[in-house]
Structures are given as C-alpha cells and as structure tokens.
N, C-alpha and C positions, 0 to 999 in steps of 0.2 A: 228810180222810184220817185214818185211825187209825194214827199213827206213834209209835214210842217210840225215844228216843235215850238210850243209856247209854255210859259211858266206863269204861275200866279204869284201873289206877294210872298208866299211861303216857299217858293222854289219848286212847288209840286209840278211834275211834268205833265203836259197835256199834248197828246200825240194824235195827229190826223194824217191818214194815208188814203190812197186810192182804192185799196182792197184789203182783205184780212191778212193776206200773206205779206204785203208791204208793211202793214201795221205791226205784224209780228217781228219783222226785221227791225222796225223802228223801236219797238219795245226792248228787244235785245240790245240794240245799239245804245239806247238810253240807260239801261241797267248797267252796261259796261262803263259808260261815261260817268254815271253818278255813283256806282257801287263797285268799281273795278276790283279792289283788294278783296272785298267781301265775296263776290261771286267766284273769283279765282280760288280762294281758299275752299269754297264749297265744291268746286270742281275737283280739286285735289282730295278732299275728304271722300267724295264719291269714288274716286279711283284708288284710294289708299296710298297716296303719294305725298302726304303732308310732311312726313319726317324728313324728306329731302331738303326742306327749307326751315322747318321748325325744330329739327333735332330729335334727340332720343326720347323726349317726353311725348312725342307724337307716335311712337312706334306701336303703342297699344291700340290706338284707334286704327292705324293703317293695317295692322294684323287682322283685326276684326273685320274691317271693310273688305279685305281681300278674301279672308276665309268664308265670309258670308256671301261672297260672290255678288257684291252690289253692282259693280260696273258690268259684269257679265249679264246680270238680270236686267239692267237698263237696256243693254243691247238686245236681249231677248224680247223685251217689251216693244222696242222700236221695230224689230223685224215683224212682229205681229201687226203693229199699226201699219207698216208699209204694205203688208199683204191685204189687210182687211179695211183699213181706213186711210187711204193714201192722202186724202185732204189734210187730215190732222198730221200725218207724217211730214208732208210738205210744209205745213205751218211751223212745226218744230224745227225743221231744217232752216227755214227763213230766220227764225229767232236765233238759232245758234250762229248762223253766219253774221247776223247783226251784232251779236256779242263780240265775235272775233274782230269785226271791223271797228267797233266802238272801243275795244281794249287798246287800240293804237292811240286813241285820244285819252281814254280814262286812266290808263296805267301810268304814264310818265309823271302826272302831278302827285301820285300817291307815294310818299316817302318810304312806306313799308316795303315796296318792291325792291328798292335799292338796298334797304337794310337787310333783307333776307336773301337777296340774290334770286328772288322769284321772277321767272320769265313769264310774262302773261301770254295767253293765247292757247289755242288747241281745242276749241269747242267743236263737238260733233253733234249730229242731230239727236243722239241718244243722251247727250250730257244733261239736258234738263230733267230727263227721267231719272238719271243717276242722282242728281242733286235732290230731287224730291224724295227719292228712296232713302238716301243717307240722312236727310233731315228728319224722316219719320220712322226709320227702322226700329228705334227704341221707344216710339211714341206710345205703344200699347203696353209697355212695361213688362215684356216677357221675362226679364231677369228676376222679377218678383217670384217666379216659380222656384228659382234656386233658394230664395229666402224661405219660402213655405216648406220646401223639402228639408232645409236645415232645421227649421223650427219644429217640424213634426218629428224628426229624428231625435232631437235633443230635449224637447219639452213635451212631446206627445201631440197627437193630431188636434186635440181640443184647444191647444194654445194658438193655433194658426190664425183663427179668425179674430183673436184679440188685437192683432197688429194690422188688421185690414183697414187701410185708410189711404187717402190721396197723398202719397209721400214724395220724396225728393226727386224721383226719376220721372214722374208723370207730368203731363201738360194738360191743363184744363182751361176753362173759360167761363165767363158769364154771358148769357144772352137772354133777352126777353122781347116778346112781341106783344104790343098793345093794339088790339083790334080797333077799327074805326069808331065803334060805339063808345069807346073809352077815351077818345082824343078830342081836342078842341076843334080839329078840322074835319072830323068825320072820316078821315083816312088813317090807315094803320101807321104805326111807327115801330121800327125794329132797332134795338140798341144792344150794346154789350161791349165786352173787351176780352180778347184772347189772352190767356196767361201762359207765357213762355219765359225761358231765360231771356233776360234783357240783354241784347247784343249791341255792340257798337262796331259798325252801323246796325240799324235796327233790322229785325227779321221781316218786317212788313214795309212796303214802299207804297205810298199813296200815288195813284196814277189815274189818268183820264185817257181812254182809248176810243178813237173815233174813226169810222170809215163808213161808206154808204150802207153797210149791212147792220151796223150797231153803233151805239154811243153809250159807253159804260164808264162809271167811276168805281173805284174800289181799291182794295188793299192787295197788292201783288207780293209774291215771294220772289225776291231778286234771284234770277237764274231760271225762272219758270214763266212761260208765256201765259197770258190770260189772267183770270181772277177766280181762282178755284174756291176760295173761302168766303169772301165778302165782296158784294157788288151791288150796284144800283143802275139799272138801264134806263131809268126815267119812268117806266111803267111797272117794273117789278124789281124787288130787292130781295137779297138772300143773305144769310149769315149762318155760321156753324159753331158748334162746340164739340169737344172730344166726347164721343159716346161712351168712352171707357169700356168698349167691347174687347173681348179676348179673341184674337184671330191668328195668333202665332203660337206654335207649339215647340217644346223642347223634348227630344227623344233621347233616352239613355241607350247608347250604342256599345256594342262589344266589337272591337277591331283586332285584327291580327295581320301579321305579314304572311303573304303567301310565298310561293316559290319564285315569284317574279316572272316576267314575261320577256326578259331580255332587253327591255328598253330603259331599264334603270329606275322604273317608277316604284319599285318595291312590292308590287302586287298586293296592295292592301285589300283585305276583305272585311265585310261587316256581317254580323249575325242578324238576319232578318226573319220574318215570319216563315219563310221557306228554307231556312238554314243559311249556311255561309254563301255570300254573294260578293262578286267583284264590285268595287267602287271606283269612281273616278278620282285620280290623285295626280298632282303635279307639284312642283316647287316653284316658288316665286322669291324674288330678291327685293327687299325694301332698302332703298338708299337712305342713309341717315346723315344729315349735315353734322360735321364735326365728329363723326364716329364711324366705326366699321359697319358695313352693310349687314343686314340681318336676313337670313334665308328662312323661309317658313314653308311648311307643307300645307297644301290646300286639298282637302278631302271632301267628297260629296257622296253620301249614301242615297239610297232610294227615298229616304225621308227628307233629306235636305243637306245643306252644307254643315260640316263639323265646325263648331265655334268654340268648343272646349275639348282639349285632347290631352289626356294624361300620358304622354309618350314616355315619361320617365318612371312610370309605375306599372310596367308590364308584369303580369303574373308569371309563375314558373312555366306555364304552357304558352307563353308569348302573347296572351290576350290582354288588352288594355281597355280601360273604360274611356268613353268619350260622350259628348252631347252634341246632337245635331239640331239645327233650327229649320223648321218648316214654316214658310210664310207665303201668303197667297200669290204675289206676283212672280215668285220663283216657280210656282206650280203652273200658273195660268199664262204667264207672259203678258199680264195686263195690270196696269196701275189705274185704269179708269180715265186716261187722258182724252178718250173720245168724247167725254162729257164737256170738255172745256169750251170748245167752239159753240156748241148748242147753248151753254150757259150765257155766253156773250150775246147770242142772238135772241135770248128769251124775252118775251113780252108779257107773259102771264105766269102765274104760279104753276099752271099745268105744263108750261114749257120747262120750267125749272124742275118740276117733278119728273118729267120724262127724261131730261138730261141726266138727272142723278140716279136714275135706274141703272145707268152704266158705270156709276162710280165704284171704285174698288178700295183704295187705301190712302189715308187712314179712314176708319169708320167714324162717321160724324152724326150728330144730331143737327138737323137743318130746320131753320125757320125761314119762311118767305111770305111776302105779301105783295099784292098788285093794286093798281089804281082802280080796278073794277070791284074791289072788295074781296078778292080771292085770298085765302090764307092757307098756309102749309106748315105742318109740324111733323117731321118724319126722321127716320134713321136712313142713312145712305152709306153703302159700302158692302164689302164681301166678307162673310164670316163662315168658316167651314162648319159642317155638321160632324160631330165626333163625340166620343165618350166624355161625360162630364169631368172625369179626372184630368183630361188633357188641359182644361182651363186652370186647374189648381196646382199642378205639380209636373215634374218631369215624368215621362211614362216610358215603359220598355219598348224599344223598337221592334223586338222579336214577337210581340204579342199582337195579333191582328185585330184585337178588340179596340185598339187605339188608332186605327187607320181613319183617315178622312173619308166621309161617305157623301160628299156633295156639299151643297151650300144652303144656308138659311135663306128663306124667302117665302112670301114677300117680306120686306123689311117693315118693322113696326111703325105705325103712324097714329096720330091722335087728331080728333076733330077740334077746331078752334072756332067758337061762335063769335058773332058780331060784337058782343059786349064782353068778350073774354080777354084774359091775358094768358100768356104761356111763358114759362120760365125754363131755361136749360142751363144748369150749372154743374154738370158732371155727376148729378145725384142719381141714385137708383130710381128708375122710373120707366120712361119710354124704352130705353135700351136694356132693361133688366134681364130679359131672356138671353142676351148676347154677351154678358160679362160676368166677372167674378167680384172684383173690388171696384167700388164707386166712391166718389167723394162724399163726405158727410153732408147732411142736408142743410147745414147752417146758412150757406150763401143763398141757396134756392129759397128757403123759408123766409129769409130776411128780405129778399127782393120782392116776394109776394106780399109780405107785410107792408113794405113801402108802397107798392103799387096800389094796394087796397086802401091806403090811407087818403087817397084823393079820388074824386069822381072822374076827373078828366085830366089828360096829360098832353103836353106839347113836346116837340123835339127838344126845345131848350131846357125843359124840366129834367131831362134824363141825367144830366151831370150830377144832380144830387144823389141819384142812385149809384152811379159809378163810384162816387167818393165816400160812400157810407163806411164808417169805421167801427160800428158796433161789433163786439167780439162775443158771440153767444157761447163759444166753447170754454170760456172762463168759468162757467158755472160750477163744474165738478170740483175744481181746485178751491174755489171760493167757498163752496159749501163745506168742504172739509176744514178749511181755515176757520169758518164761523163756529165750528164745534170744538175748537181747541180751548183748553183752559190751562192755567198754571204757567203761562208764558212770562218771560222776563218783561220788564217795563218797556224796553225799546221794541221788542217783538210784539207786545200787546198794542202799542201805539201804531205799529205798522199794520197789524191786523185790522184795526178800526179804520185806518186810512184806506186800505184796499176794499173793505166791505162797504165803504161809502163812495168808492170810485164809480163813475158812470159807465164803465166797461167799454169805453170808446178808445181805440188805439190812435188817438190824435197825435200828430207829430210834436206838438208843444206840450203834451201831458207828462208831468213827472210821475203821476200816479200810474200811468200806463207803463212807464219805465220800471217802477218798483214792482209791478205785477210781473213784467217780463223777467226781472231778476229772480223773483221767487220761483216762477215757472221753470226757468233754466236750472235752478238748484234742485228742484223736485225731479226734473228729467234726469239729471246726472245721478242723483241718489237712487232713483229707480233702476237705471241702467247698471249701476254698480252693485245692486243687491245680489246676494248669492243665488237667488232663485233664477236669475238670468245669466249667471256666470257662463253657462255653456254656450251662449250666443255671443259672448264678447269677442271670441276669435272667429271671424267669418271663414267660410270654406275657401280653399285655395282656388280662386277663379281668376280669369283675366281681369286686368285693371278696369276695363270699360264697364264691367258688371258690378264693381264693388260698391257704388253708391246705393244699390238696392239691398245690400247685405250689411250695411253699417247699423249697429245696434242703437246708438244714441238718437239718430234721426227717426228710426222706427218707433222708439219709445215716445219721442216728442209728438209725432203726428197721430199716435194712438193714445195720447195721455188720458183723455176723458174716459175711454173704455177701460184702460188699465187702473184708473183710480176708482172705478165703480164696479168692476167685476168681482165675483167671489172667488175666481181662480187665483192661484198663487196665495194661498191662505197664510203662508209664512211672511208675506210682505205686509208690514204694519203701515197702511197708507197714512194714517193720522201722524204716526211718528216721522214718516218721511217729510210731510208738510211742516211739522213742527221744527224739524232740523233745518229745513230750508229757510223758514221765516226767521229763525234765530240767527242763522248764518248771514242772511242779507241784512237783518236789523243791526248786526254788529258793525257793519260798515256804514255807508251813507246811502240808504235806499232812495232811488229816484233823485239822485243829486243832479242829474241832467234830464232833459226832456227825452222822450222816446225817440224822436227823430235824430237826436245827436248820436245815438247808437245804431239806429235802424236807417242806414244809409245805402243808397244805390251803388252797386258794384257791377257795372255791365261787363259781360264776357267779351274779350277781345282775342281773336285768333292769332293776330300778328303782334309782335312786341311793339310797345309804344313807350315814349319817355315817361318817367314818373309824373303822375298827375295829382291834383288836389283830391282830398276825400270827396266821395260822391255826395249829392245833395241829401238833406234829411227827408225821410218819407213818413207818411202816416200809413195806417193799415196794418194788416197781419194776415197770416195764412188763411184763417177762417172768416175773415171779414169779406164783405162784398168788394171792398178795396183790397184785393188779395195781393199783398206784397210779402212774399214768403222769405223767411229766414230759416235758420236751423236752431230752434230752441235747445239750449244745453251745449251748443257748439259755438254759434255766432249769432249776433243780432243783425249783421249785415244782410242786405237783400240782393239776391241775384235773379229772382224770378218774380214777375208781376205782369201788369197790363202792357203787352207789347204793342197795343194800339187801343184806341177807343173810337167807337163809331156810333152814329145815330142816323138811320135811314128814314127819311120822311117821305111817305108816299103821296102826300098832298102836293108837294112841290119839291123836286129834287134839290134845288138850290137852297132850300131851308135845312138840308141835311148838314151834319157836323162830323168832324173827325179830328184826331190828333195822334201823334206818335211820341215816344219818349224822348227822342233827340231831335231829329230834323229829317227833311226829305233827302238831303245829300249825304253821301258817305265819304266825301273828300273835304279837305279844308276849304272854308268859305263861309259866307253869311248864313247858309241854310243847313249847316252841319249840326247846329245845336239850337236853332231859334225857336223850336216848339217845346223845348224842355221846360222853360218856366211855366208855360200853359199846362203842360201835362202834370206838373207837380201841383198846380193849384186846382186842377180839375176843370180847366177851361178847354174849349174846343175851337177848332179852326173851321170857318165856313167852307162848305163844298161849293166850288165855282165851276160852272159848265158853260157860261156865256163866253163864247170865243172872243167877243169884243172887249172883255174885261181882262184879257190875258196879254202878256208881253212876249213878243217873238224872241226865241232863244237865238244865241249867236250861231252863225252858220257852221255846220259841221261837215267838213269836206267828204269824209267817208260815207256819210249818210246821203248827201246830195248826189254823189256820183255812183251810188250802189245800183246794181242791175238785178234783175230777177235771178234767184238762186239757180245755179247751173251745176254746181260741183256734185260729183258722185262720191259716196262715202263707203269705204270697205268695212263691212261688219265682221 
C-alpha cells in the first residue's frame, strides 16, 4: 500500500493513501501505534475477556458483555454487511488488519502490557463493530428503568418523575450551529463539546484522513474506522449530541428448567405471549487473573438476551424471574456502519442527510452545514415503535401489548434559517417524541443567551461559550437559603456570602466551594430523610447496573425538583437547608477554591503507578462547562468535555479543536501536551496543508502491507 503518515506540531496524525481501503488500513495501523493499550482493552471489553488480565474486579463487566451477546451481535452485524454492503465490510477488514499490524509496533512501548501480561493482537473484521457496541450499549441508560421500577414500587408512581434528570450513567454533549447570517464571514460555524467519562488515553482521537475520494478532519473513536460523530470535509461539516432517545427495552421474564434434551443445556424455557417456549442457552467460562475461573449461563429468549437472572430464587414450582434486554442491532443485525463511508465522501448537507438515513445506534441529534449555505438539524438513528410503558419501566414478556411494532420514521428535523442559531444540549426538544428523560434546559438556555448577546460570531469567539461557568440550577437552593431566619452568626454570614455570589463555578472561587459544600450537605440530608428510606437499599442487580440505582446521586441530580415539589410533604426543605448551612458554617466554608476540590480524575482501564492529583477544574454538571462530580459523594470530576471543536465553513484551516490530554496514548511529548490548553479553554488550530506537516518515522509493517487477503471464519 502507498501510505504516507505525517504529524503536526501537536502530534496529530495525518494519513494519506491511494484509496479508501488502504486509508482504512493506515487508520487502524495508526490507532494501534498511538493507542495500543486503549484499543486492546476495548477489544477485550467487547469480547467479555477483561478479567483475564484485570482480575476479579472485571468479572461483572465480562458477565454482562457475554450475557448481552455483544461479540455475537457484532458478528451478526458484520455478516449482514458482508452480504448487503461488501464495500463497507472490506473497509472494516482493512482497518482490523491494520490494527493487528500496528500492534506489533504500538504494543511493546506500552508498559501496561508487561504489567498485566496482556498479549496484544487478535482483531477481526467485526471487532470494530463490537468495540462500538460495547462503548454505547449503556449510552441510552436502560438501567434507569430498574430505578423507575423500584421507585414506583416503594414510593408510588407519582414519585418517578421527581428524579428524572441527566444522571450519572448518561452521556451528553453541547452543540450549536451559527448560520452564516450571524457570523463575521458569512459562512456557518458549528461548535460544541461531547461530554463523556474522561479517559486516559482520551476517547476521541484527532485525525486527518486523505485519499483521492475524500479529505476529512475529525474526531475518531480509537478502534473504529472513519469519523462517525464529528467531521469536516472542507465543504461540509457535521457534529452530534446524544438525542436522549429510548430504544432499548427490559422485559420481565419467567424461566423454568425443562426436561432437557440430552445435550446438557438444561432445557430452559421462557413464558412468552404464546406460553412456554424453548430458549437458547449455553455456558461460558470467564478466565480471571489471580482467581478461579467463573462459569456463567448465557440465555436468550425471543425478546433478547437475559442480563439479570435470579437463579437462586426459584419458586416452589421451579419458576424463576429474570430480565432480558432487547436492543436494535441484536434484532436487525445493523449498527448503521454503512453510513460511515458516505459521510467521509459527503460534500453537502444533503449528502450528510442521506448518509445518516442509514444510521442506527446510538441515536443522535445532528447538526451540519456546508459552504453553499446548506444547514441541517435532525435526529439520526433507529427507535422501535412500541407501548409507551416500554420506555418507562420493565414490561412483562408474556404480554403481546409490549412487543415491538416496527420503527419510528421519518426522524424529527427542524428548519434552520440563514440568520438563526440552533442549540443541542440533550434537552427535551427535537427528540422529545423518542425519549423519556432528558437533560434539564440549563445548558441549552445559557448557550442561547450567550449567542444572542452578540450580533456576529467568529470561530475564535466560541471558546468563551465552551468555558462558561454560570450555574443556573443553584437558584432553588439559594432561594430557600434567602428565606431562612434565626441562623447562628456564622451561618448568617455564610448565607449573605452565598446570596452575593455571582453563581459562577470558577476554579478559583472560594464562594463556589462554599456553595458546593452546602449543596452536598443538603443532598446527604435529603437522601437520609425517612421519606426516602425505602430507596436507600437498591435492588439486588448486577454490579454494572448499580450506578443507576444509587440514591445519593439521584437526589443530587434532581435536587432543584426535589426542593421545589409539593410531594414528600413530611420533608421540611427549609429545615434541611438550615441544617446544611449551620453544618458547613461550623467548619471553614470555602477555605479553598472550588478547583482544589473539583479535580480531574480520568478513568484508566489498566493499572498505572500512583500519580499526582488531577488538575483543578472550573464548571459543574449544569454549567455549559459541564464538568460533572457527584454532589453529596465527591467533588472530584470524572466526566466532562472529552473534546472541543469549532468547525468553520468559511475556511477549514480556521477551524479549532482540543482534547483533554493529547493526541498520543503512549509516553512521549504528545501524551499530555494539549492538557494545559484544554484546562484554559484554548484550542489547537486545525491544519490540513500537507506542506506544514512533518513526515512520521517509517513504519515497517505499514510500508510493507499488502491488500487484505485473509478470510475470517464467523
């Protein structure tokens, strides 16, 4: 293959090849060289084999991945591609073979491989599909249905909506489109930042992909070819946020052992709409580093794979309860990857629009703009048509009323005029018919307010919006605080201090720290109130679902609603706030700045030596600068802007981007070099001029690679 690799001053890879397949090979090879440990962990997560090198703590995820049939679903999706879209199947094959070749170079410098005994390699054409699926299987937050079930049973159905908020298990984003009539150049600008758990290495990789068919810059997910979420081809650019759609269902199953069929599978049956029916069942063994292997039973009913199975709670007649998961790619064998090559080839918003008609999962809100003035604001993805209750709770598998009845379509869209702006921040809006819980409107409203404050915008102006720290959700608590009287002297001084606070969660603000301390105390007090005692002990569910059922974070993210609702009349809100402010005032409120407590704690899959505390952060969960902690639990931040981007349609090289750490995932000058800029809200220039790039060192396996020939047994 004729492949050229260059780098810019930030180590961002720029890849050029003779055709799209050769470029896919080069992208896979580069991902392996730059992100070896990261993509290998993701491969094992998709396969459910991480416990083999991470130990017993990883058994919970591996059990879920296997019982949810993630790897088998990836194979199913690849088989459909191979039959219906052989070009994309060959493109995936080239990428996977590039990864395997690159791992021979990328793996040895990564000390984590030696530390864990992890042997790199073993990518197959369906592995990228598995990585995408494992990354997004919890994206829509289906475990929240378990929380709603528990809340309805214990507090009554009216209490469920009180806790509806963008909580700990969901991923969101900010995105905004400024049409050409509102910019200094007359061409549109698209900007935003996806909010995910901040990982080390980062979940997004800046990359430039060039071949005779296309020339695209964007944010790739390591382990996945192309640019599914964020890209700029020079004439059209696109970006997404989580639509907060509901497209995965949990069914309450009744299982029993049949007489067996002689092959040792136990003859498990499930009670469906037509009575007792045979189900697929087999056992698998999870190898565990430093411990005994774990054998699990994998069961799949006509609804879907069983992900919760009360095997130890059979009734006297041998029937036990279980919960199965139904999710679109398991049903259709399609993740929407046939959209990826058309996206790279897109030249107009019409091209992007057509490509995304075939998108499946996750369901996104999309914004796009082109150099001819075309604008696009739509939802893309696949959402099943079914009973409204399916979206809110677990539903009985034996009742045909809850069966899927086809797919929503066409997906919602909105017109954007030449002098308009459009904002997507996970709020209830364009995707409202497709979801149940959405993010509060704070971020969306604040972005609109900021955009409306100036008549014209440029690409470089967008950083001020990215970094806005105003916290509108503080209002409910501060209003209660303002109404208190009879406080002790120290508490009264603290109250006046907080009422005079500018409500910005600035890293250097001691007032923001004092507010966070009072908020945390209120959250803990509310969660400990006898009215909520029945929720304190979550249901007995697998470990992977427990974050959605933890009471204190649920209270934290629904605090404004809980402080203003008339429900729970026995909860004296004013007394809770009084106790909290007295408690905090008795110490040293705001003794340090907010950033000293609100520090970045990136997620690392593989063990690393003890490191220094993460850097101080500004922002908070409901700020535009969405750096989430868990009020009442910890002020440390694990989730925030996993990248920032500004796509300029006037001139692509005036576009800007940055990631939390750096372009490289291995030790070297580009592992952390963007971190100071990310912290300050600065952005790195997008460079596409090949003459301004530095040739990368020769890579033997890339230079000697041939066209993919290998056959893969599915």
